[in-house]
N, C-alpha and C positions, 0 to 999 in steps of 0.2 A: 180534140186532145190527142186522139190516135194519130192524126195526120202529123201533128207536130212531133210526136214521139218517133214516128217512122222517119221523118226528115232528119231528126237528130241522129238516129241510128245509122242512116244512110251516109250522112256526112262523116260520122265517126269511122265507119268502115272505109270510106274513100280516103280519109286522112291517114289512117293506119297503112293502107296499101301504098299511098304516095310516100310516106316516110320510110317504109321498109323496102322500097324498090331498089335502092342502092346502098344497102347496109354492108359494112365491112365483113369480108369472108363469104360473100354470096357467090363467088366464082366468076364475077365479071372482070376481075383483074388477074393478070398473070405476069410472068417475067417479061414477055414480049410487050404487054400493054399494062404498065404499072399505074397505080393511082397517083395523080399529081396534086398540085396546089388546091384546085377547086374541089376535088374529091376529099382532100384533107379538111377543108372548111365544112363541107357537107357532113363528113363523119364526126367532126367536132360538135356540130349542131345536134345531131341525132345520137350522141353518145349515151344519154340516159336510156333511150329506147333500145339501143344496141345492148346495153348492160342487162336490161330486163329480158330481152329475147335470148341473149346468150346464156342466161341461167337455165333455159329450157332446151336450147339447141347447141350442141357442142361445136357445130361448124361455124357458128356466128361469133365473131370477135368484136372487141371494142375498138380495135385498131387494125387497119389493113396491113397485112404482112408484105404484100407485093406493092410497094410504093416507090416513088421516085427519089426518096431520101429527104434531104434537108427541106425542100420546098413543100413536100407533103406534111412534114412535121410542123413547119411554120404555119401553114393553113389550119392544121388541126388545133394547135395551141391558140392561135388567134381566135378561132371560133369558141373554144372552151372558155377562154378568158372573157371574151366579149359577151358570151351567152350567160354565164353565171355571174360575172361582174355587173352586167347590165341590169340584173334583177334589183340591185341596190339603188338604182336610179328611181325605181317606182315605189320604194318604201317611204312611208310617211316619216317626217322628221318630228321629233318631240317638240312641243311648244313649252317654253319655260314660263 
């Protein structure tokens, strides 16, 4: 039982470090190297995590301020819509 608990905690820590590795506002993007389409997709997928971390750290934002413009926005909104809209695909339908 302890082994299983240890493995679950190790996986949780590893998952958290992977998800927060490229969080908006972490300093990896600047005016010379702005975030593009794929970073927009990634930031859209981890938006709920960014929101929680941003509540405790003022440097972390929900949205990358140094971005490439329209393409970043497109990727961000595609991820937001597909991520939260995709949840409805797994909901059970009521039987009549």
